VOPAGU-2260 file (C-alpha; in pm, 1 decimal, decimal comma):
REM VOPAGU-2260
SITE   aa  ch    i         X         Y         Z
SITE  MET   A    0   22716,8    7967,4   14480,3
SITE  SER   A    1   22531,4    8179,9   14741,1
SITE  GLU   A    2   22615,1    8518,9   14581,0
SITE  ASP   A    3   22492,6    8334,6   14236,6
SITE  LYS   A    4   22135,8    8272,5   14423,2
SITE  ALA   A    5   22120,7    8613,7   14574,0
SITE  LEU   A    6   22176,6    8781,0   14242,6
SITE  THR   A    7   21917,5    8582,4   14105,7
SITE  GLU   A    8   21652,4    8653,7   14364,3
SITE  GLU   A    9   21707,3    9033,5   14352,4
SITE  ALA   A   10   21645,1    8999,9   13993,8
SITE  THR   A   11   21334,7    8806,0   14012,2
SITE  ALA   A   12   21170,1    9034,8   14285,2
SITE  PRO   A   13   21102,7    9292,5   14085,5
SITE  SER   A   14   20928,3    9111,6   13821,0
SITE  ILE   A   15   20678,4    8967,1   14124,9
SITE  GLY   A   16   20560,3    9315,9   14187,4
SITE  MET   A   17   20483,4    9407,7   13886,4
SITE  LYS   A   18   20303,5    9098,7   13839,6
SITE  VAL   A   19   20094,3    9127,1   14167,4
SITE  ALA   A   20   20018,7    9499,2   14058,4
SITE  ARG   A   21   19909,6    9401,6   13704,9
SITE  GLY   A   22   19644,9    9168,1   13852,2
SITE  LEU   A   23   19556,2    9407,9   14112,8
SITE  GLY   A   24   19465,8    9678,9   13848,1
SITE  PHE   A   25   19271,2    9408,4   13637,2
SITE  VAL   A   26   19066,9    9342,6   13922,9
SITE  LEU   A   27   18975,7    9763,5   13962,6
SITE  LEU   A   28   18905,7    9793,5   13634,3
SITE  LYS   A   29   18691,5    9476,3   13600,9
SITE  VAL   A   30   18447,2    9597,9   13944,9
SITE  ALA   A   31   18483,7   10007,0   13863,4
SITE  LEU   A   32   18423,0   10023,3   13503,7
SITE  PRO   A   33   18047,6    9866,3   13524,0
SITE  VAL   A   34   17970,8   10114,3   13778,4
SITE  ALA   A   35   18120,1   10381,6   13587,2
SITE  VAL   A   36   17886,7   10310,5   13265,5
SITE  VAL   A   37   17566,0   10249,8   13480,4
SITE  PHE   A   38   17632,3   10563,7   13648,4
SITE  ALA   A   39   17694,4   10787,5   13291,7
SITE  THR   A   40   17372,1   10613,2   13152,9
SITE  VAL   A   41   17186,7   10689,9   13445,1
SITE  LEU   A   42   17336,9   11076,8   13442,7
SITE  TYR   A   43   17253,8   11066,5   13056,6
SITE  PHE   A   44   16854,2   10970,0   13102,0
SITE  GLY   A   45   16816,2   11244,5   13336,8
SITE  HIS   A   46   16956,7   11488,9   13109,3
SITE  LEU   A   47   16707,9   11346,1   12833,8
SITE  LYS   A   48   16405,0   11355,2   13071,1
SITE  GLU   A   49   16550,2   11731,9   13200,1
SITE  THR   A   50   16544,1   11865,2   12871,9
SITE  ARG   A   51   16297,1   11683,1   12646,2
SITE  PRO   A   52   15985,2   11918,4   12511,8
SITE  GLN   A   53   15694,5   11999,6   12669,1
SITE  ALA   A   54   15378,9   11975,0   12493,3
SITE  PRO   A   55   15132,2   12257,8   12543,2
SITE  LYS   A   56   14848,3   12196,0   12827,1
SITE  ARG   A   57   14526,5   12247,0   12660,9
SITE  GLU   A   58   14179,2   12222,0   12837,7
SITE  ARG   A   59   13913,1   11942,7   12812,5
SITE  PRO   A   60   13582,4   12058,0   12652,5
SITE  PRO   A   61   13313,7   12004,7   12910,4
SITE  ASN   A   62   13139,0   11697,2   12936,0
SITE  ILE   A   63   12788,1   11792,6   12872,5
SITE  PRO   A   64   12542,6   11473,6   12763,4
SITE  MET   A   65   12306,6   11462,0   12462,8
SITE  VAL   A   66   11952,4   11356,6   12504,5
SITE  GLU   A   67   11649,0   11298,2   12294,2
SITE  THR   A   68   11317,0   11475,8   12377,9
SITE  THR   A   69   10949,2   11449,9   12264,2
SITE  PRO   A   70   10707,9   11697,7   12363,0
SITE  ALA   A   71   10421,6   11606,4   12592,5
SITE  ASP   A   72   10066,9   11653,2   12403,6
SITE  THR   A   73    9696,2   11545,6   12437,9
SITE  GLN   A   74    9547,3   11238,2   12256,2
SITE  SER   A   75    9197,4   11155,7   12199,7
SITE  ARG   A   76    9179,5   10762,9   12298,4
SITE  GLN   A   77    9017,8   10525,3   12494,8
SITE  ALA   A   78    9135,6   10291,3   12752,3
SITE  ILE   A   79    9174,2    9955,5   12622,7
SITE  VAL   A   80    9173,7    9696,8   12865,9
SITE  LYS   A   81    9376,8    9405,6   12770,9
SITE  ALA   A   82    9370,1    9066,3   12905,4
SITE  VAL   A   83    9407,4    8664,3   12837,3
SITE  GLY   A   84    9072,8    8420,8   12829,0
SITE  ARG   A   85    9052,8    8087,4   12723,9
SITE  VAL   A   86    8732,5    7961,6   12526,7
SITE  VAL   A   87    8489,6    7767,2   12665,2
SITE  PRO   A   88    8127,0    7630,3   12639,9
SITE  ALA   A   89    7854,2    7808,5   12664,0
SITE  GLN   A   90    7623,7    7542,0   12674,6
SITE  GLN   A   91    7698,2    7177,9   12719,6
SITE  MET   A   92    7472,4    6862,6   12782,6
SITE  VAL   A   93    7490,0    6504,8   12802,5
SITE  LEU   A   94    7228,7    6338,5   12561,6
SITE  GLN   A   95    7056,9    6058,5   12727,2
SITE  SER   A   96    6708,7    5878,1   12670,2
SITE  GLU   A   97    6432,1    5890,8   12936,1
SITE  VAL   A   98    6302,0    5532,5   12822,1
SITE  SER   A   99    6434,0    5215,4   12796,6
SITE  GLY   A  100    6462,2    5064,1   12443,3
SITE  ARG   A  101    6661,5    4902,5   12172,7
SITE  VAL   A  102    6819,7    5210,1   11940,3
SITE  VAL   A  103    6660,9    5138,4   11561,7
SITE  TYR   A  104    6796,9    5492,6   11393,7
SITE  HIS   A  105    7098,2    5655,9   11416,4
SITE  ALA   A  106    7112,1    6013,6   11286,4
SITE  PRO   A  107    7415,5    6041,6   11034,3
SITE  GLU   A  108    7539,7    6369,4   11158,3
SITE  LEU   A  109    7584,5    6206,0   11529,8
SITE  VAL   A  110    7930,1    6173,5   11466,8
SITE  ALA   A  111    8210,3    6354,9   11620,0
SITE  GLY   A  112    8230,4    6706,4   11520,1
SITE  GLY   A  113    7874,9    6693,4   11337,5
SITE  VAL   A  114    7675,0    6980,6   11351,4
SITE  LEU   A  115    7270,8    6910,7   11452,8
SITE  ARG   A  116    7007,8    7184,5   11468,3
SITE  ALA   A  117    6774,0    7205,3   11756,5
SITE  GLY   A  118    6478,9    6945,2   11703,6
SITE  THR   A  119    6645,7    6694,7   11526,8
SITE  THR   A  120    6627,5    6337,4   11587,0
SITE  ALA   A  121    6917,9    6233,6   11691,0
SITE  VAL   A  122    6850,2    5900,2   11860,8
SITE  ARG   A  123    6519,6    5649,7   11773,6
SITE  LEU   A  124    6437,1    5365,0   11953,0
SITE  ASP   A  125    6213,1    5097,6   11922,1
SITE  SER   A  126    5838,8    5241,2   12002,2
SITE  THR   A  127    5664,1    4869,8   11988,7
SITE  ASP   A  128    5601,7    4817,2   12367,1
SITE  TYR   A  129    5489,2    5207,1   12391,7
SITE  ASP   A  130    5265,8    5207,1   12119,6
SITE  LEU   A  131    5080,7    4870,0   12275,9
SITE  ALA   A  132    5027,5    5034,7   12591,3
SITE  VAL   A  133    4902,3    5344,0   12442,7
SITE  LYS   A  134    4645,0    5134,2   12246,3
SITE  GLN   A  135    4560,3    4947,7   12604,4
SITE  GLN   A  136    4515,1    5286,2   12700,5
SITE  VAL   A  137    4294,2    5397,1   12485,4
SITE  ALA   A  138    4081,6    5088,0   12518,0
SITE  GLN   A  139    4032,6    5159,2   12895,0
SITE  VAL   A  140    3939,2    5543,9   12836,5
SITE  SER   A  141    3678,5    5376,1   12642,6
SITE  LYS   A  142    3549,3    5129,2   12921,8
SITE  ALA   A  143    3568,2    5430,6   13148,4
SITE  LYS   A  144    3321,1    5625,9   12939,7
SITE  PHE   A  145    3086,2    5321,6   12878,7
SITE  GLU   A  146    3057,3    5271,3   13241,9
SITE  ILE   A  147    2959,5    5630,4   13276,7
SITE  GLN   A  148    2693,0    5598,1   13028,9
SITE  VAL   A  149    2564,4    5297,1   13233,7
SITE  GLU   A  150    2538,2    5480,8   13563,2
SITE  ARG   A  151    2386,5    5755,6   13429,9
SITE  GLY   A  152    2065,4    5520,8   13263,0
SITE  ARG   A  153    2092,7    5369,2   13616,4
SITE  GLN   A  154    2051,2    5727,0   13812,7
SITE  THR   A  155    1746,7    5801,6   13543,4
SITE  VAL   A  156    1591,6    5463,8   13663,7
SITE  ALA   A  157    1679,4    5541,2   14028,1
SITE  LYS   A  158    1517,6    5877,8   14011,4
SITE  GLN   A  159    1176,5    5764,9   13873,6
SITE  GLU   A  160    1176,5    5495,7   14163,6
SITE  TRP   A  161    1256,9    5744,1   14440,8
SITE  SER   A  162     987,3    5992,4   14263,2
SITE  LEU   A  163     676,3    5693,7   14342,6
SITE  LEU   A  164     843,3    5705,2   14702,9
SITE  ASP   A  165     873,4    6050,8   14758,6
SITE  GLY   A  166     677,4    6155,6   15099,3
SITE  THR   A  167     617,9    5776,9   15175,9
SITE  ILE   A  168     942,1    5678,9   15367,0
SITE  LYS   A  169    1169,9    5877,8   15565,6
SITE  SER   A  170    1526,2    5937,0   15444,4
SITE  THR   A  171    1849,2    6130,7   15496,1
SITE  SER   A  172    1993,1    6332,5   15278,9
SITE  SER   A  173    2317,1    6085,8   15253,0
SITE  GLY   A  174    2049,8    5771,9   15153,8
SITE  LYS   A  175    1880,0    6004,7   14904,8
SITE  SER   A  176    2220,9    6078,7   14711,2
SITE  LEU   A  177    2287,3    5685,6   14764,7
SITE  ALA   A  178    1909,2    5594,6   14627,9
SITE  LEU   A  179    2005,5    5830,7   14355,0
SITE  ARG   A  180    2328,2    5649,8   14245,4
SITE  GLU   A  181    2531,2    5981,7   14289,9
SITE  PRO   A  182    2851,1    5793,5   14423,8
SITE  HIS   A  183    2817,4    5573,9   14147,3
SITE  ILE   A  184    2865,5    5843,1   13878,0
SITE  ARG   A  185    3166,3    6051,0   14063,9
SITE  LEU   A  186    3355,3    5692,1   14038,1
SITE  ALA   A  187    3288,5    5644,9   13694,2
SITE  LYS   A  188    3409,4    5993,7   13642,3
SITE  ALA   A  189    3687,2    5929,8   13839,1
SITE  ASN   A  190    3791,0    5599,4   13659,3
SITE  LEU   A  191    3728,7    5807,5   13319,3
SITE  SER   A  192    3996,0    6045,7   13423,1
SITE  SER   A  193    4258,9    5788,3   13554,5
SITE  ALA   A  194    4199,4    5623,0   13199,6
SITE  ARG   A  195    4266,0    5971,7   13035,0
SITE  SER   A  196    4593,0    6021,9   13255,1
SITE  THR   A  197    4706,4    5682,4   13195,8
SITE  LEU   A  198    4672,5    5729,1   12791,0
SITE  ALA   A  199    4847,9    6036,5   12802,3
SITE  ARG   A  200    5164,1    5894,2   13001,3
SITE  ALA   A  201    5168,3    5624,9   12746,4
SITE  LYS   A  202    5203,0    5857,3   12442,2
SITE  LEU   A  203    5440,2    6054,6   12643,6
SITE  MET   A  204    5644,1    5749,6   12709,0
SITE  ALA   A  205    5568,2    5638,1   12382,4
SITE  GLY   A  206    5732,1    6003,6   12230,6
SITE  LYS   A  207    6049,8    5964,2   12431,7
SITE  THR   A  208    6151,6    5703,9   12228,7
SITE  ASN   A  209    6289,8    5943,6   11997,1
SITE  VAL   A  210    6580,9    6150,7   12127,7
SITE  SER   A  211    6585,0    6526,6   11986,0
SITE  VAL   A  212    6872,0    6773,8   12012,6
SITE  PRO   A  213    6728,2    7059,2   12237,5
SITE  PHE   A  214    6921,2    7325,3   12094,9
SITE  ASN   A  215    7193,7    7419,4   11784,4
SITE  ALA   A  216    7490,3    7210,1   11890,1
SITE  PHE   A  217    7791,2    7003,0   11754,7
SITE  VAL   A  218    7867,5    6691,1   11851,2
SITE  LYS   A  219    8170,8    6651,7   12071,9
SITE  SER   A  220    8178,1    6283,0   12132,9
SITE  GLU   A  221    7889,7    5994,4   12068,7
SITE  MET   A  222    7844,0    5652,3   12214,3
SITE  VAL   A  223    7562,2    5485,1   12089,6
SITE  GLU   A  224    7531,9    5270,4   11769,8
SITE  VAL   A  225    7190,8    5114,1   11588,0
SITE  GLY   A  226    7101,3    4786,6   11791,8
SITE  MET   A  227    7236,0    4891,4   12152,7
SITE  LEU   A  228    6996,0    4852,1   12406,1
SITE  ALA   A  229    6989,0    5213,6   12577,6
SITE  THR   A  230    6826,9    5288,2   12930,4
SITE  PRO   A  231    6819,8    5595,8   13132,0
SITE  ALA   A  232    7144,3    5584,1   13253,7
SITE  SER   A  233    7306,2    5516,8   12910,6
SITE  GLN   A  234    7523,5    5874,9   12755,8
SITE  LEU   A  235    7460,7    5895,6   12433,6
SITE  ALA   A  236    7645,8    6168,7   12298,3
SITE  THR   A  237    7780,1    6522,1   12448,4
SITE  LEU   A  238    7684,7    6812,3   12280,9
SITE  ILE   A  239    7815,2    7151,5   12299,4
SITE  GLY   A  240    7560,6    7474,3   12150,2
SITE  THR   A  241    7721,4    7635,4   11862,0
SITE  ASP   A  242    7472,3    7960,5   11896,6
SITE  ALA   A  243    7762,5    8093,0   12148,3
SITE  PHE   A  244    8104,5    8015,2   12333,8
SITE  TRP   A  245    8208,4    8203,2   12634,7
SITE  VAL   A  246    8579,3    8358,5   12676,7
SITE  GLU   A  247    8658,2    8311,1   13077,9
SITE  ALA   A  248    8917,9    8618,7   13087,3
SITE  SER   A  249    9108,3    8741,2   13395,2
SITE  VAL   A  250    9123,3    9115,5   13466,4
SITE  PRO   A  251    9288,2    9300,5   13729,2
SITE  VAL   A  252    9037,5    9421,3   13993,5
SITE  ALA   A  253    9179,1    9774,6   13970,1
SITE  GLN   A  254    9078,1    9809,5   13584,2
SITE  LEU   A  255    8704,5    9682,5   13657,4
SITE  ARG   A  256    8610,0   10041,2   13708,4
SITE  TRP   A  257    8744,3   10167,6   13321,6
SITE  ILE   A  258    8483,8    9868,6   13144,6
SITE  ASN   A  259    8117,5    9824,9   13193,7
SITE  VAL   A  260    8021,8    9511,0   13355,5
SITE  PRO   A  261    7649,3    9394,9   13392,0
SITE  GLY   A  262    7559,4    9467,2   13734,9
SITE  VAL   A  263    7895,6    9620,7   13821,5
SITE  ASN   A  264    7990,6    9993,5   13904,7
SITE  GLY   A  265    7591,3   10071,6   13860,9
SITE  PHE   A  266    7558,9    9949,8   13511,2
SITE  GLN   A  267    7221,6    9831,1   13403,1
SITE  GLY   A  268    7208,0    9635,6   13101,6
SITE  ALA   A  269    7200,9    9284,2   12927,4
SITE  TYR   A  270    7552,9    9288,8   12807,6
SITE  GLY   A  271    7811,0    9540,8   12858,1
SITE  THR   A  272    8155,8    9685,3   12693,3
SITE  SER   A  273    8208,6    9501,6   12360,7
SITE  VAL   A  274    8529,9    9305,2   12334,2
SITE  LYS   A  275    8799,8    9250,0   12057,8
SITE  ILE   A  276    8907,9    8879,3   12053,6
SITE  THR   A  277    9207,2    8780,4   11886,2
SITE  GLN   A  278    9354,6    8448,8   11838,4
SITE  GLU   A  279    9735,2    8372,9   11682,1
SITE  VAL   A  280    9657,4    8084,3   11416,2
SITE  GLY   A  281   10017,0    8056,2   11259,6
SITE  ALA   A  282   10195,1    8266,6   11015,1
SITE  GLY   A  283    9870,5    8386,3   10836,7
SITE  PRO   A  284    9686,0    8689,4   10957,7
SITE  PRO   A  285    9521,8    8653,5   11347,1
SITE  LEU   A  286    9186,3    8532,7   11375,1
SITE  VAL   A  287    8965,4    8851,7   11476,8
SITE  ARG   A  288    8618,5    8804,7   11642,8
SITE  GLU   A  289    8395,1    9045,2   11810,8
SITE  GLY   A  290    8236,3    8969,4   12174,9
SITE  ARG   A  291    8061,7    9161,0   12459,0
SITE  VAL   A  292    8086,0    9132,7   12865,9
SITE  LEU   A  293    7862,3    8912,4   12971,8
SITE  ARG   A  294    7904,1    8936,5   13344,3
SITE  LEU   A  295    8153,2    8893,8   13625,1
SITE  LEU   A  296    8222,4    8588,0   13779,2
SITE  GLY   A  297    8214,7    8566,3   14174,3
SITE  GLU   A  298    8542,4    8433,4   14243,1
SITE  LEU   A  299    8911,8    8559,3   14184,6
SITE  ASP   A  300    9156,4    8335,3   13984,9
SITE  GLY   A  301    9358,8    8099,9   14110,6
SITE  LEU   A  302    9633,5    8330,7   14284,2
SITE  GLY   A  303    9366,0    8552,5   14434,9
SITE  VAL   A  304    9509,6    8876,4   14246,7
SITE  GLN   A  305    9235,0    8898,1   13937,7
SITE  ALA   A  306    8877,3    8913,1   13888,9
SITE  ARG   A  307    8743,7    8683,6   13628,0
SITE  LEU   A  308    8473,7    8779,2   13337,0
SITE  LEU   A  309    8247,0    8610,5   13110,0
SITE  VAL   A  310    8238,0    8741,9   12745,8
SITE  GLU   A  311    8003,4    8604,0   12491,1
SITE  VAL   A  312    8090,8    8563,7   12130,5
SITE  LYS   A  313    7794,8    8476,0   11883,9
SITE  ASP   A  314    7822,7    8251,8   11613,2
SITE  PRO   A  315    8161,7    8109,3   11723,1
SITE  LEU   A  316    8225,8    7820,3   11462,3
SITE  ALA   A  317    8117,0    8100,5   11152,1
SITE  LEU   A  318    7826,2    7841,2   11068,3
SITE  ASN   A  319    7618,6    8146,3   10953,8
SITE  THR   A  320    7908,2    8350,9   10811,1
SITE  PRO   A  321    8189,2    8260,2   10608,6
SITE  GLY   A  322    8517,0    8268,9   10823,5
SITE  ILE   A  323    8783,6    8077,8   11045,3
SITE  PRO   A  324    8621,1    7892,9   11340,8
SITE  LEU   A  325    8703,7    7964,7   11693,3
SITE  MET   A  326    8769,4    7631,5   11856,1
SITE  LEU   A  327    8705,6    7581,7   12222,6
SITE  GLY   A  328    9035,8    7602,5   12436,8
SITE  ALA   A  329    9168,8    7835,1   12237,8
SITE  PHE   A  330    9347,7    8105,2   12445,9
SITE  VAL   A  331    9334,1    8422,7   12306,1
SITE  ASN   A  332    9406,6    8802,7   12349,1
SITE  LEU   A  333    9141,4    9054,0   12425,5
SITE  GLU   A  334    9102,4    9406,4   12417,1
SITE  MET   A  335    8797,6    9578,5   12584,4
SITE  ALA   A  336    8684,4    9936,6   12528,0
SITE  GLY   A  337    8716,2   10115,3   12802,8
SITE  GLN   A  338    8591,8   10511,9   12939,9
SITE  PRO   A  339    8751,6   10794,5   12713,8
SITE  LEU   A  340    9083,5   10955,2   12865,4
SITE  ASP   A  341    8930,1   11310,8   12860,7
SITE  GLY   A  342    9221,4   11557,2   12970,3
SITE  ALA   A  343    9502,2   11363,8   13017,2
SITE  VAL   A  344    9848,0   11428,2   12907,8
SITE  ALA   A  345   10020,1   11160,6   12653,8
SITE  VAL   A  346   10381,8   11104,4   12731,2
SITE  PRO   A  347   10558,1   10808,2   12550,3
SITE  ARG   A  348   10613,2   10496,6   12765,3
SITE  GLU   A  349   10977,4   10491,8   12784,6
SITE  ALA   A  350   10980,8   10853,6   12935,6
SITE  LEU   A  351   10810,6   10774,9   13244,5
SITE  ARG   A  352   11075,8   10621,1   13495,3
SITE  SER   A  353   11087,4   10446,7   13780,3
SITE  GLY   A  354   10871,9   10570,0   14066,7
SITE  ASP   A  355   10649,6   10752,8   13815,2
SITE  LYS   A  356   10905,8   11037,6   13776,4
SITE  VAL   A  357   10953,4   11195,1   13415,0
SITE  TRP   A  358   11263,0   11384,8   13320,5
SITE  VAL   A  359   11220,5   11702,4   13176,0
SITE  LEU   A  360   11460,5   11910,0   12962,2
SITE  THR   A  361   11394,4   12306,6   13081,1
SITE  LYS   A  362   11399,1   12627,7   12860,1
SITE  ASP   A  363   11792,9   12665,2   12965,0
SITE  LYS   A  364   11864,4   12280,9   12856,8
SITE  LYS   A  365   11883,0   12171,1   13245,1
SITE  LEU   A  366   11761,3   11861,2   13383,3
SITE  ASP   A  367   11415,0   11861,0   13588,3
SITE  VAL   A  368   11269,6   11539,6   13793,5
SITE  ARG   A  369   10930,1   11561,3   13846,2
SITE  ASP   A  370   10662,4   11346,5   14014,6
SITE  VAL   A  371   10382,3   11279,6   13803,6
SITE  LYS   A  372   10035,7   11117,3   13854,3
SITE  VAL   A  373    9962,8   10846,8   13624,8
SITE  ARG   A  374    9583,5   10769,2   13491,5
SITE  TRP   A  375    9644,6   10514,0   13243,8
SITE  ARG   A  376    9908,1   10273,8   13127,7
SITE  ASP   A  377    9929,6   10162,9   12778,5
SITE  GLU   A  378   10196,9    9995,3   12560,5
SITE  ASP   A  379   10356,0   10246,8   12418,7
SITE  VAL   A  380   10188,5   10560,4   12597,0
SITE  VAL   A  381   10110,7   10637,2   12950,8
SITE  PHE   A  382    9865,3   10913,0   13032,1
SITE  LEU   A  383    9912,9   11143,0   13330,8
SITE  ASP   A  384    9657,4   11349,2   13486,2
SITE  ALA   A  385    9955,9   11616,8   13693,1
SITE  GLY   A  386   10301,4   11682,0   13698,9
SITE  VAL   A  387   10358,5   11770,7   13315,0
SITE  GLU   A  388   10200,5   12043,8   13084,1
SITE  VAL   A  389   10141,1   12001,8   12751,3
SITE  GLY   A  390   10436,5   12106,6   12523,2
SITE  GLU   A  391   10727,7   12038,8   12747,4
SITE  GLN   A  392   10998,3   11849,0   12635,4
SITE  LEU   A  393   11047,0   11472,3   12805,0
SITE  ILE   A  394   11347,4   11283,0   12788,0
SITE  ARG   A  395   11373,4   10997,5   12678,4
SITE  SER   A  396   11726,0   10884,9   12650,4
SITE  LYS   A  397   11900,5   10737,8   12955,4
SITE  LEU   A  398   12179,6   10933,9   13161,0
SITE  GLN   A  399   12429,6   10766,7   13343,5
SITE  SER   A  400   12436,1   10991,4   13673,3
SITE  PRO   A  401   12141,9   11196,5   13664,1
SITE  VAL   A  402   12152,1   11519,2   13877,6
SITE  VAL   A  403   11886,7   11781,4   13879,2
SITE  GLY   A  404   12029,3   12110,9   13699,9
SITE  MET   A  405   12283,8   11925,1   13509,9
SITE  GLN   A  406   12349,5   12094,9   13170,5
SITE  LEU   A  407   12226,8   11874,3   12892,2
SITE  ARG   A  408   12240,8   11923,7   12488,3
SITE  LEU   A  409   12031,6   11815,7   12198,2
SITE  PRO   A  410   12160,9   11669,9   11913,7
SITE  GLY   A  411   12128,6   11990,2   11683,0
SITE  ASP   A  412   12330,8   12224,2   11920,9
SITE  GLY   A  413   12674,0   12046,9   11789,6
SITE  PRO   A  414   13001,1   11928,1   12019,9
SITE  PRO   A  415   13061,9   12128,5   12365,7
SITE  THR   A  416   13365,0   12345,9   12331,4
SITE  SER   A  417   13617,2   12467,8   12612,3
SITE  GLY   A  418   13594,6   12826,7   12532,9
SITE  PRO   A  419   13872,1   13143,2   12430,1
SITE  ALA   A  420   14117,2   12945,6   12625,8
SITE  GLY   A  421   14121,2   12637,5   12415,7
SITE  ALA   A  422   14067,7   12828,7   12083,4
SITE  ASP   A  423   14429,1   12763,6   11957,5
SITE  GLN   A  424   14476,2   12450,2   12101,4
SITE  PRO   A  425   14529,7   12146,7   11862,4
SITE  LYS   A  426   14300,4   11942,9   11749,9
SITE  GLY   A  427   14297,3   11566,7   11779,5
SITE  ASP   A  428   14568,1   11384,1   11951,0
SITE  ALA   A  429   14882,2   11493,7   11719,6
SITE  PRO   A  430   15191,2   11543,0   11863,0
SITE  ALA   A  431   15341,0   11864,4   11971,9
SITE  THR   A  432   15649,0   12025,9   11808,8
SITE  PRO   A  433   15919,1   12181,0   12021,8
SITE  THR   A  434   15949,1   12543,7   12031,3
SITE  LYS   A  435   16234,2   12709,9   11927,6
SITE  ASP   A  436   16364,4   12780,4   12270,4
SITE  ALA   A  437   16336,1   12429,8   12374,3
SITE  PRO   A  438   16643,6   12253,0   12459,3
SITE  LYS   A  439   16785,8   12031,4   12210,7
SITE  PRO   A  440   16884,9   11652,5   12309,2
SITE  VAL   A  441   17235,2   11573,9   12371,0
SITE  PRO   A  442   17380,5   11310,8   12134,2
SITE  ALA   A  443   17476,8   10970,2   12324,8
SITE  ALA   A  444   17849,1   10911,1   12378,2
SITE  PRO   A  445   17999,6   10589,1   12281,6
SITE  SER   A  446   18065,1   10379,9   12586,9
SITE  ALA   A  447   18413,4   10288,3   12681,3
SITE  VAL   A  448   18514,4    9957,9   12660,4
SITE  MET   A  449   18853,9    9887,8   12866,3
SITE  ARG   A  450   19056,2    9564,5   12724,2
SITE  PRO   A  451   19216,5    9348,7   12975,2
SITE  GLY   A  452   19593,0    9400,4   12975,6
SITE  THR   A  453   19585,8    9762,1   12888,5
SITE  ALA   A  454   19579,7   10081,0   13087,8
SITE  THR   A  455   19349,3   10294,9   12858,3
SITE  PRO   A  456   19002,2   10195,4   12716,4
SITE  ALA   A  457   18984,0   10091,3   12350,4
SITE  PRO   A  458   18708,7   10270,4   12108,8
SITE  SER   A  459   18410,4   10061,9   12074,9
SITE  ALA   A  460   18305,0    9837,5   11791,8
SITE  GLY   A  461   18075,7   10144,9   11649,0
SITE  SER   A  462   18315,2   10439,3   11727,2
SITE  PRO   A  463   18545,1   10598,6   11492,0
SITE  GLY   A  464   18875,3   10440,2   11457,0
SITE  ALA   A  465   18740,8   10090,8   11578,5
SITE  SER   A  466   18954,2    9800,1   11466,5
SITE  ARG   A  467   18839,9    9503,7   11350,6
């Protein structure tokens, strides 16, 4: 039995060794094969990178900015001072009665918005009491005249009596005057004068029962009706003059020297610079009126930075001429004709840079930055006193990084070129074709896949001879 057992162990020993050897070989293949595949892949792509075709180098064209220019020239123009103002009344009053009385008449035009001519009776009060006072004073005047006549008769008698007694009695000058009734005559005359004055006052009070309009006006508001009792403290209506309105405008103090204002800068005259007044009235054409500078108010605006002017507008409500009326309280735009801008160089507004500088394109098409002296700024044009000559090209375009002396080009100059070195370079972004001497790429080798339990790798599924 022991011999058979020994023979069996000797027979099975080689088979165990072979199993161990096969297991170790499988483990080695499982670890080494991926490493080999990765290493082969890295070598292959490194070879492709070294042998890839090289695109020929070409020079980039120079980046020369394109600009638009305009020539500097002179223009015959006046300085136009622009401002914004508000329409206010030139004449305004509260209509009141000077006497008391019952209202017996109310003018039909005395309503809000009604127009009254100067001298029109707007309100009439009951004048019965005042008419009676006039009659009474007429009687007093007649009585005073009668007393004068009586005193003159008495004076005649006194003179005759004095002539009979002259030289028989001694008298003073005052005694003689009293005997001749001269003080009595003076008193009668004084009474007559007083009666006449009282009569005139009574007639005046009677006349004041007719309340008339002192100037051409329209009614802003009215507070009177027939039958009401009016007193000197009663407000009957508010009237606004229609002959002229004023426009209160705010103008920078520095621009006052460009316009004519009565009493300012030695200008003498009732009216100053002519003014064009424009009011926007919606989708239709704007309302345009003409006015004249009347005077300068003696205070600045609420911010303390602008002067205030009064501009007068005649017939603002278009009562005498056809047109749209200019309403009170409207905000309007004003254009005041100023002094002429003779000898100044005109440049477009967009050509003036910050800091009062301009960009000039020189004859060799390079950038030149200059400081200028501005005389007047308009909406679209700036007038210069110095810094630019007539005919020079001013740059209107924007530059990202302007540098004095940088090269520029105009729209008609065409695109910039890189010179002879880039003449044979391909245009655009087309891919470069490989040259004749360029190395050709090496075709990829099929990856080897080791089957388990075999000593040699089997061909991959995509290689020739691969079995399904």
